[in-house]
C-alpha positions as CSV (number, residue, x, y, z in Angstrom):
1,M,11.6,0.5,-19.4
2,L,10.4,-3.0,-19.3
3,A,11.5,-5.8,-17.1
4,G,10.7,-9.5,-17.4
5,C,9.9,-11.7,-14.4
6,A,13.5,-12.8,-13.7
7,S,15.5,-11.1,-16.4
8,A,17.0,-7.7,-16.9
9,P,15.0,-4.9,-18.4
10,S,14.4,-5.6,-22.1
11,D,12.5,-3.5,-24.6
12,T,12.3,-6.6,-26.9
13,A,10.4,-8.5,-24.3
14,A,7.6,-6.1,-24.7
15,S,7.4,-5.9,-28.4
16,G,6.2,-8.4,-30.9
17,S,3.4,-10.8,-30.2
18,A,5.0,-13.6,-28.4
19,G,2.7,-14.5,-25.6
20,A,0.2,-11.8,-26.6
21,G,-3.5,-12.2,-26.3
22,E,-5.7,-13.5,-23.5
23,N,-2.8,-15.2,-21.7
24,C,-0.5,-12.4,-21.1
25,A,-0.6,-9.2,-19.0
26,R,1.3,-6.0,-18.8
27,M,1.8,-3.8,-15.7
28,V,2.8,-0.1,-15.6
29,T,4.3,1.3,-12.3
30,N,3.9,4.8,-11.1
31,S,6.9,7.1,-11.1
32,G,8.1,5.5,-7.8
33,G,9.6,2.6,-9.8
34,L,9.3,-1.1,-9.2
35,D,11.3,-1.7,-6.1
36,D,9.3,0.8,-3.9
37,R,8.7,-1.6,-1.0
38,S,5.1,-0.5,-1.5
39,F,2.2,-1.1,-3.9
40,N,4.3,-1.3,-7.2
41,Q,6.3,-4.2,-5.7
42,S,3.3,-5.9,-4.2
43,S,1.3,-5.5,-7.5
44,W,4.2,-7.0,-9.5
45,A,4.4,-9.9,-7.0
46,G,0.7,-10.7,-7.8
47,L,1.4,-10.8,-11.6
48,Q,4.5,-12.9,-11.1
49,K,2.4,-15.3,-9.2
50,A,-0.2,-15.4,-11.9
51,E,2.6,-16.3,-14.3
52,K,3.9,-19.0,-12.0
53,D,0.5,-20.5,-11.0
54,D,-1.8,-19.7,-13.8
55,G,0.4,-19.5,-17.0
56,I,-0.2,-15.8,-17.6
57,Q,2.9,-14.3,-19.2
58,A,3.7,-11.1,-17.3
59,R,5.9,-8.2,-18.0
60,V,6.2,-4.8,-16.4
61,L,6.9,-1.3,-17.7
62,V,8.8,0.7,-15.1
63,S,8.1,4.4,-14.9
64,T,10.7,6.6,-13.3
65,T,9.3,10.1,-14.1
66,E,5.9,11.5,-14.8
67,N,6.8,11.7,-18.5
68,D,7.0,7.8,-18.7
69,L,3.4,7.2,-17.5
70,A,1.3,7.7,-20.6
71,P,3.9,6.3,-23.1
72,N,4.2,3.2,-20.9
73,V,0.5,2.6,-20.7
74,A,0.3,3.0,-24.5
75,Q,3.2,0.6,-24.9
76,A,1.3,-2.0,-22.6
77,V,-1.7,-1.7,-24.9
78,D,0.3,-2.2,-28.0
79,S,1.8,-5.4,-26.6
80,G,-1.4,-7.1,-27.7
81,C,-2.1,-8.4,-24.2
82,G,-5.7,-8.7,-22.9
83,F,-5.0,-7.3,-19.4
84,V,-3.3,-4.2,-18.5
85,L,-2.6,-3.3,-14.8
86,T,-1.7,0.2,-13.8
87,V,-0.7,1.4,-10.3
88,G,-1.6,4.6,-8.4
89,Y,-3.4,7.8,-9.1
90,E,-0.7,9.2,-11.4
91,L,-1.7,6.7,-14.0
92,A,-5.5,7.4,-13.8
93,P,-5.7,9.8,-16.8
94,A,-3.6,7.5,-19.1
95,T,-5.7,4.5,-17.9
96,E,-8.9,6.2,-18.6
97,E,-7.8,7.3,-22.1
98,Q,-6.5,4.0,-23.2
99,A,-9.4,2.1,-21.7
100,K,-11.9,4.2,-23.7
101,A,-9.9,3.8,-26.8
102,N,-9.4,-0.1,-26.4
103,P,-12.7,-1.4,-25.1
104,D,-11.7,-5.1,-25.7
105,I,-8.9,-4.8,-23.3
106,D,-9.4,-5.4,-19.5
107,F,-7.7,-2.8,-17.3
108,A,-7.4,-2.7,-13.5
109,I,-5.9,0.2,-11.5
110,V,-4.5,-0.1,-7.8
111,D,-5.5,2.5,-5.3
112,E,-7.5,4.7,-7.6
113,T,-10.9,4.7,-9.3
114,V,-11.4,5.0,-13.0
115,E,-15.0,4.7,-14.2
116,A,-15.2,2.8,-17.4
117,P,-16.8,-0.5,-18.4
118,N,-13.4,-2.3,-18.9
119,V,-11.5,-0.9,-15.8
120,K,-11.5,-2.5,-12.5
121,P,-10.5,-0.4,-9.4
122,I,-8.4,-2.4,-6.8
123,L,-9.1,-0.6,-3.6
124,F,-8.3,-1.2,0.1
125,D,-10.1,0.0,3.2
126,T,-6.8,0.5,5.0
127,A,-8.4,2.6,7.7
128,Q,-9.7,-0.7,9.2
129,A,-6.3,-2.3,9.8
130,S,-4.7,1.2,10.6
131,Y,-7.3,1.5,13.4
132,L,-5.7,-1.6,14.9
133,A,-2.2,-0.1,14.3
134,G,-3.1,3.1,16.0
135,Y,-4.6,1.2,19.0
136,L,-1.3,-0.9,19.1
137,A,1.0,2.1,18.9
138,A,-0.9,3.8,21.8
139,G,-0.7,0.7,23.8
140,V,3.1,0.2,23.5
141,S,4.2,3.9,23.6
142,K,6.4,4.7,26.5
143,T,6.4,8.5,25.8
144,G,2.7,8.9,25.4
145,K,3.3,10.3,21.8
146,V,2.9,8.4,18.5
147,A,3.1,9.8,15.0
148,T,2.3,9.3,11.4
149,F,3.2,11.2,8.2
150,G,2.5,10.9,4.6
151,G,4.1,11.4,1.2
152,G,1.3,13.5,-0.1
153,N,-2.3,14.6,1.1
154,Q,-4.1,12.1,-1.1
155,P,-7.0,9.7,-0.2
156,P,-4.9,6.5,-0.4
157,V,-2.5,8.0,2.1
158,T,-4.8,9.9,4.4
159,L,-7.1,6.8,4.6
160,F,-4.3,5.1,6.7
161,M,-3.8,8.2,8.7
162,D,-7.5,8.5,9.6
163,G,-7.7,4.9,10.8
164,F,-4.5,5.4,12.8
165,A,-5.9,8.5,14.5
166,D,-9.2,6.7,15.3
167,G,-7.2,3.8,16.8
168,V,-5.2,6.1,19.1
169,D,-8.5,7.7,20.2
170,A,-10.1,4.2,20.8
171,Y,-7.2,3.2,23.0
172,N,-7.4,6.4,25.0
173,A,-11.1,6.0,25.6
174,A,-10.7,2.3,26.7
175,H,-7.8,2.9,29.0
176,G,-8.4,6.5,30.3
177,T,-5.0,7.5,28.7
178,S,-4.1,10.6,26.8
179,V,-1.7,9.3,24.2
180,Q,-1.1,12.1,21.7
181,L,-1.0,11.7,17.9
182,L,1.5,13.9,16.1
183,G,1.6,14.5,12.3
184,W,-2.0,14.2,11.5
185,S,-5.4,15.7,12.4
186,K,-8.4,13.8,11.2
187,E,-10.7,16.6,12.0
188,A,-8.7,19.1,9.9
189,Q,-7.8,16.5,7.2
190,D,-4.2,17.9,7.3
191,G,-0.9,17.1,8.8
192,S,2.8,16.3,8.1
193,F,3.8,15.4,4.5
194,T,7.0,15.2,2.7
195,G,5.6,16.0,-0.7
196,D,7.5,13.1,-2.1
197,F,7.3,9.3,-2.2
198,E,10.9,8.6,-3.2
199,D,13.4,10.8,-1.3
200,V,14.4,8.9,1.7
201,N,16.2,11.8,3.2
202,K,13.0,13.7,3.4
203,G,11.4,10.9,5.4
204,K,14.4,10.7,7.7
205,Q,14.2,14.5,8.4
206,L,10.5,14.5,9.1
207,A,10.7,11.4,11.2
208,Q,13.5,12.9,13.2
209,A,11.4,16.1,13.8
210,L,8.6,13.9,15.1
211,I,11.0,11.9,17.3
212,D,12.4,15.2,18.6
213,Q,8.8,16.1,19.7
214,G,8.7,12.8,21.7
215,A,7.2,10.2,19.3
216,D,8.3,6.7,20.0
217,V,6.1,5.0,17.4
218,I,5.9,6.2,13.9
219,M,3.8,5.1,10.9
220,P,5.1,6.5,7.6
221,V,2.7,6.4,4.7
222,A,5.0,7.4,1.9
223,G,6.4,4.5,-0.1
224,Q,10.2,4.5,-0.3
225,V,10.4,7.6,1.8
226,G,9.3,5.7,4.8
227,E,12.7,4.0,4.8
228,G,14.0,7.3,6.1
229,A,11.8,7.0,9.0
230,A,13.2,3.5,9.8
231,S,16.7,4.9,9.5
232,A,15.9,7.7,12.0
233,A,14.2,5.3,14.4
234,L,17.2,2.9,14.3
235,A,19.7,5.6,14.9
236,T,17.7,7.1,17.8
237,G,16.9,3.9,19.5
238,D,13.8,3.1,21.5
239,V,11.7,4.2,18.6
240,D,9.5,1.8,16.6
241,V,8.1,1.9,13.0
242,I,4.9,0.6,11.6
243,W,5.2,0.0,7.9
244,V,2.4,0.0,5.4
245,D,1.3,-1.8,2.2
246,N,3.4,-5.0,2.8
247,D,5.2,-6.6,5.7
248,G,8.2,-4.2,6.2
249,Y,10.0,-6.8,8.2
250,D,10.4,-8.8,5.0
251,T,10.7,-5.9,2.4
252,L,13.0,-3.5,4.3
253,P,16.7,-4.1,4.6
254,A,17.3,-6.7,7.4
255,E,19.0,-4.0,9.6
256,Y,15.6,-2.5,10.3
257,R,13.9,-5.7,11.5
258,P,14.6,-4.9,15.3
259,I,12.4,-1.7,14.9
260,V,9.5,-2.9,12.8
261,L,6.6,-3.3,15.3
262,T,4.1,-4.4,12.7
263,S,2.8,-3.4,9.3
264,V,-0.6,-2.5,7.8
265,I,-0.8,-5.0,5.0
266,K,-2.8,-4.6,1.8
267,D,-2.9,-8.1,0.1
268,T,-2.4,-6.5,-3.3
269,E,-0.6,-9.6,-4.5
270,K,-3.6,-11.9,-4.0
271,A,-6.1,-9.4,-5.5
272,V,-3.9,-8.7,-8.6
273,Q,-3.5,-12.5,-9.2
274,Q,-7.2,-13.1,-9.0
275,I,-8.2,-10.3,-11.2
276,A,-5.5,-11.2,-13.8
277,V,-7.0,-14.7,-13.9
278,S,-10.6,-13.3,-14.3
279,S,-9.4,-11.6,-17.4
280,T,-8.5,-14.9,-18.9
281,D,-11.4,-17.0,-17.8
282,G,-14.2,-14.6,-18.8
283,S,-15.2,-13.6,-15.3
284,F,-13.7,-10.1,-15.3
285,S,-15.9,-7.2,-14.3
286,N,-15.5,-3.5,-13.5
287,D,-17.0,-3.9,-10.0
288,P,-14.4,-2.5,-7.7
289,Y,-12.4,-4.9,-5.5
290,V,-12.3,-3.5,-2.0
291,G,-10.0,-5.2,0.5
292,T,-11.3,-5.3,4.1
293,L,-10.5,-7.0,7.5
294,D,-13.5,-9.3,6.7
295,N,-12.3,-10.6,3.4
296,G,-8.6,-10.6,4.3
297,G,-7.7,-7.8,1.9
298,V,-6.1,-5.8,4.8
299,D,-4.7,-6.8,8.1
300,L,-1.9,-6.2,10.6
301,A,1.4,-8.2,10.1
302,P,2.9,-10.2,12.9
303,F,4.9,-8.4,15.6
304,H,8.1,-10.4,14.8
305,D,11.0,-9.5,16.8
306,L,9.0,-7.1,18.9
307,A,6.3,-9.5,20.0
308,S,7.6,-9.4,23.6
309,S,6.7,-5.6,23.7
310,V,3.0,-6.4,23.0
311,S,1.4,-7.6,26.2
312,P,-1.0,-10.6,26.0
313,E,-3.8,-8.4,27.2
314,L,-3.1,-5.9,24.3
315,S,-2.9,-8.6,21.8
316,A,-6.2,-10.0,22.9
317,E,-7.8,-6.5,22.7
318,L,-6.5,-6.2,19.1
319,D,-8.0,-9.6,18.3
320,T,-11.3,-8.6,19.6
321,L,-11.2,-5.3,17.7
322,R,-10.4,-7.1,14.5
323,D,-13.3,-9.4,14.9
324,Q,-15.6,-6.4,15.7
325,I,-14.5,-4.3,12.7
326,A,-14.8,-7.3,10.5
327,S,-18.3,-8.0,11.7
328,G,-19.4,-4.3,11.6
329,A,-19.9,-4.1,15.3
330,V,-17.2,-1.4,15.3
331,T,-17.3,1.0,12.3
332,V,-14.2,2.8,11.1
333,T,-15.0,5.8,8.9
334,S,-12.9,8.2,6.8
335,P,-13.8,10.7,4.0
336,S,-11.2,8.9,1.9
337,Q,-12.8,5.4,2.1
338,P,-13.5,3.5,-1.1
């Protein structure tokens, strides 16, 4: 299934040679689809910006099941475009296979590493920004319990959770508090998972279970499933959500704005645009891009409607921590770091 930038899905837009070559790009989503309020959506926004600003014709092939993945990557290659972007670990095998078979095409893959001379990994050290999110969550919690859960126990997911856990610990150490983290143990590298990135009801059920245990700030790391956590938080009242990947205040339905405390942002859009352009100007390399606090690849979103719940003192602590992590004075570690 292929969608153009502003038109309905169209197979004919992908076939043929119109726009093919160095000035066109194809993207393949994972099985979560395009409008996942997560990395598929952000990656596509980057290619759309490359089309608008840099004249790179962009099209996307949308995968809705695992059976779509390999055929969609093959179709992207057959388009004749010089740049193919794939999103997520599910697409690693097909990306590796096609990259080896097509050494003259530049590939990039989001949130996964594929080792090949023509594949650029696009990675984000989200533990750094999630550390700030954990510190913030502990600082605003009224119940003394905060939580996180994931869609699956995979490095791009648990990287967020590790940083969040360390941030909660850092707040406790700085303030002599004992805020408890539910849903994840960094030491055990295990916790609460829905086993799914698409079923919103699973997210709602798991979030409700965490709320029932006393959590009043929850960070779901589960793509669309996280919307279920927002639903549970809104229905319960006095529970806030920290979104991930992009600013949930903007990407979630407007009804959830009152409960979005902040978001752990990956600037996938900017990274994708820059790498797509590099494929056209000859500067493309397979050196991994790693987004950090220092280079602006990750950060916390504004507090938006909940700004009044974050004291000036806590906000200042977060600013100091951000600078310390960016400079290397404070080190955030995780076995899942890129």
